[in-house]
N, CA, C and O atoms as CSV, one atom per row, in Angstrom:
chain,resi,resn,atom,element,x,y,z
A,1,MET,N,N,7.794,40.757,5.903
A,1,MET,CA,C,7.579,39.338,6.146
A,1,MET,C,C,8.568,38.509,5.336
A,1,MET,O,O,9.157,39.001,4.373
A,2,ALA,N,N,8.745,37.268,5.724
A,2,ALA,CA,C,9.679,36.384,5.037
A,2,ALA,C,C,9.096,35.972,3.688
A,2,ALA,O,O,7.887,35.795,3.540
A,3,SER,N,N,9.978,35.827,2.721
A,3,SER,CA,C,9.526,35.378,1.408
A,3,SER,C,C,9.225,33.882,1.458
A,3,SER,O,O,9.716,33.185,2.347
A,4,PRO,N,N,8.427,33.380,0.520
A,4,PRO,CA,C,8.115,31.944,0.504
A,4,PRO,C,C,9.370,31.071,0.411
A,4,PRO,O,O,9.402,29.969,0.957
A,5,HIS,N,N,10.393,31.560,-0.273
A,5,HIS,CA,C,11.648,30.797,-0.386
A,5,HIS,C,C,12.271,30.594,0.990
A,5,HIS,O,O,12.758,29.507,1.299
A,6,ASP,N,N,12.257,31.632,1.813
A,6,ASP,CA,C,12.817,31.525,3.162
A,6,ASP,C,C,12.022,30.533,4.007
A,6,ASP,O,O,12.594,29.791,4.805
A,7,ILE,N,N,10.716,30.525,3.829
A,7,ILE,CA,C,9.869,29.596,4.580
A,7,ILE,C,C,10.177,28.161,4.178
A,7,ILE,O,O,10.255,27.283,5.037
A,8,THR,N,N,10.353,27.910,2.884
A,8,THR,CA,C,10.675,26.571,2.402
A,8,THR,C,C,12.018,26.119,2.955
A,8,THR,O,O,12.164,24.978,3.394
A,9,LYS,N,N,12.987,27.006,2.932
A,9,LYS,CA,C,14.320,26.668,3.451
A,9,LYS,C,C,14.241,26.385,4.950
A,9,LYS,O,O,14.849,25.428,5.430
A,10,ALA,N,N,13.507,27.197,5.684
A,10,ALA,CA,C,13.370,26.996,7.124
A,10,ALA,C,C,12.659,25.679,7.420
A,10,ALA,O,O,13.035,24.971,8.354
A,11,THR,N,N,11.650,25.348,6.646
A,11,THR,CA,C,10.914,24.101,6.841
A,11,THR,C,C,11.828,22.906,6.609
A,11,THR,O,O,11.784,21.939,7.369
A,12,ASN,N,N,12.660,22.959,5.566
A,12,ASN,CA,C,13.589,21.859,5.299
A,12,ASN,C,C,14.587,21.709,6.441
A,12,ASN,O,O,14.893,20.590,6.855
A,13,THR,N,N,15.087,22.811,6.946
A,13,THR,CA,C,16.028,22.775,8.062
A,13,THR,C,C,15.356,22.185,9.298
A,13,THR,O,O,15.944,21.357,9.993
A,14,TYR,N,N,14.136,22.607,9.568
A,14,TYR,CA,C,13.384,22.098,10.711
A,14,TYR,C,C,13.149,20.591,10.586
A,14,TYR,O,O,13.303,19.855,11.561
A,15,ASP,N,N,12.782,20.139,9.408
A,15,ASP,CA,C,12.535,18.706,9.196
A,15,ASP,C,C,13.800,17.889,9.440
A,15,ASP,O,O,13.735,16.811,10.029
A,16,ARG,N,N,14.951,18.393,8.992
A,16,ARG,CA,C,16.210,17.683,9.234
A,16,ARG,C,C,16.541,17.674,10.714
A,16,ARG,O,O,17.025,16.670,11.237
A,17,PHE,N,N,16.284,18.786,11.398
A,17,PHE,CA,C,16.549,18.892,12.832
A,17,PHE,C,C,15.706,17.889,13.614
A,17,PHE,O,O,16.223,17.189,14.485
A,18,ILE,N,N,14.418,17.815,13.310
A,18,ILE,CA,C,13.530,16.878,13.996
A,18,ILE,C,C,13.927,15.442,13.673
A,18,ILE,O,O,13.887,14.578,14.549
A,19,GLY,N,N,14.306,15.177,12.431
A,19,GLY,CA,C,14.759,13.848,12.050
A,19,GLY,C,C,15.990,13.437,12.822
A,19,GLY,O,O,16.123,12.282,13.225
A,20,SER,N,N,16.899,14.387,13.031
A,20,SER,CA,C,18.108,14.102,13.818
A,20,SER,C,C,17.748,13.827,15.274
A,20,SER,O,O,18.306,12.918,15.889
A,21,LEU,N,N,16.828,14.599,15.826
A,21,LEU,CA,C,16.432,14.409,17.223
A,21,LEU,C,C,15.859,13.015,17.460
A,21,LEU,O,O,16.042,12.444,18.535
A,22,LYS,N,N,15.168,12.467,16.463
A,22,LYS,CA,C,14.585,11.130,16.617
A,22,LYS,C,C,15.660,10.083,16.867
A,22,LYS,O,O,15.386,9.047,17.473
A,23,TRP,N,N,16.880,10.338,16.406
A,23,TRP,CA,C,17.993,9.412,16.642
A,23,TRP,C,C,18.837,9.831,17.830
A,23,TRP,O,O,19.307,8.978,18.583
A,24,ILE,N,N,19.038,11.131,18.013
A,24,ILE,CA,C,19.934,11.620,19.060
A,24,ILE,C,C,19.350,11.407,20.451
A,24,ILE,O,O,20.069,10.977,21.353
A,25,VAL,N,N,18.066,11.694,20.648
A,25,VAL,CA,C,17.459,11.590,21.976
A,25,VAL,C,C,17.497,10.164,22.522
A,25,VAL,O,O,17.925,9.974,23.660
A,26,PRO,N,N,17.070,9.156,21.765
A,26,PRO,CA,C,17.184,7.783,22.298
A,26,PRO,C,C,18.631,7.366,22.541
A,26,PRO,O,O,18.921,6.660,23.507
A,27,LEU,N,N,19.539,7.800,21.667
A,27,LEU,CA,C,20.949,7.465,21.844
A,27,LEU,C,C,21.488,8.052,23.143
A,27,LEU,O,O,22.189,7.370,23.890
A,28,LEU,N,N,21.166,9.311,23.413
A,28,LEU,CA,C,21.601,9.936,24.663
A,28,LEU,C,C,20.968,9.255,25.873
A,28,LEU,O,O,21.612,9.118,26.913
A,29,ALA,N,N,19.721,8.832,25.744
A,29,ALA,CA,C,19.048,8.142,26.851
A,29,ALA,C,C,19.746,6.824,27.155
A,29,ALA,O,O,19.913,6.470,28.322
A,30,ILE,N,N,20.154,6.097,26.127
A,30,ILE,CA,C,20.866,4.834,26.335
A,30,ILE,C,C,22.214,5.079,26.992
A,30,ILE,O,O,22.598,4.368,27.920
A,31,ILE,N,N,22.933,6.088,26.509
A,31,ILE,CA,C,24.232,6.418,27.104
A,31,ILE,C,C,24.066,6.793,28.574
A,31,ILE,O,O,24.839,6.345,29.420
A,32,ALA,N,N,23.059,7.615,28.881
A,32,ALA,CA,C,22.811,8.024,30.262
A,32,ALA,C,C,22.468,6.810,31.125
A,32,ALA,O,O,22.923,6.713,32.264
A,33,LEU,N,N,21.676,5.893,30.594
A,33,LEU,CA,C,21.310,4.683,31.336
A,33,LEU,C,C,22.554,3.843,31.643
A,33,LEU,O,O,22.714,3.350,32.759
A,34,VAL,N,N,23.423,3.684,30.655
A,34,VAL,CA,C,24.660,2.928,30.880
A,34,VAL,C,C,25.521,3.587,31.951
A,34,VAL,O,O,26.076,2.899,32.808
A,35,VAL,N,N,25.636,4.900,31.912
A,35,VAL,CA,C,26.426,5.607,32.902
A,35,VAL,C,C,25.833,5.421,34.299
A,35,VAL,O,O,26.573,5.185,35.254
A,36,VAL,N,N,24.528,5.522,34.428
A,36,VAL,CA,C,23.875,5.337,35.724
A,36,VAL,C,C,24.098,3.927,36.241
A,36,VAL,O,O,24.361,3.738,37.428
A,37,ILE,N,N,23.997,2.941,35.372
A,37,ILE,CA,C,24.239,1.556,35.784
A,37,ILE,C,C,25.670,1.370,36.247
A,37,ILE,O,O,25.913,0.713,37.259
A,38,LEU,N,N,26.626,1.941,35.517
A,38,LEU,CA,C,28.029,1.828,35.903
A,38,LEU,C,C,28.303,2.515,37.243
A,38,LEU,O,O,29.072,2.003,38.057
A,39,ILE,N,N,27.692,3.643,37.468
A,39,ILE,CA,C,27.909,4.377,38.719
A,39,ILE,C,C,27.287,3.616,39.906
A,39,ILE,O,O,27.857,3.585,40.996
A,40,SER,N,N,26.119,3.007,39.682
A,40,SER,CA,C,25.414,2.353,40.779
A,40,SER,C,C,26.085,1.048,41.226
A,40,SER,O,O,25.788,0.546,42.310
A,41,GLU,N,N,26.957,0.511,40.429
A,41,GLU,CA,C,27.599,-0.762,40.801
A,41,GLU,C,C,28.720,-0.558,41.784
A,41,GLU,O,O,29.361,-1.523,42.198
């Protein structure tokens, strides 16, 4: 099994990943919306 140190490191990595997604997903949605608007014109 994984040692507690590995679990702590994995948890920190996961928290940073989720924190990044909170910014990346809305940003990509806005970019996609702009592209769709430009294409539809």
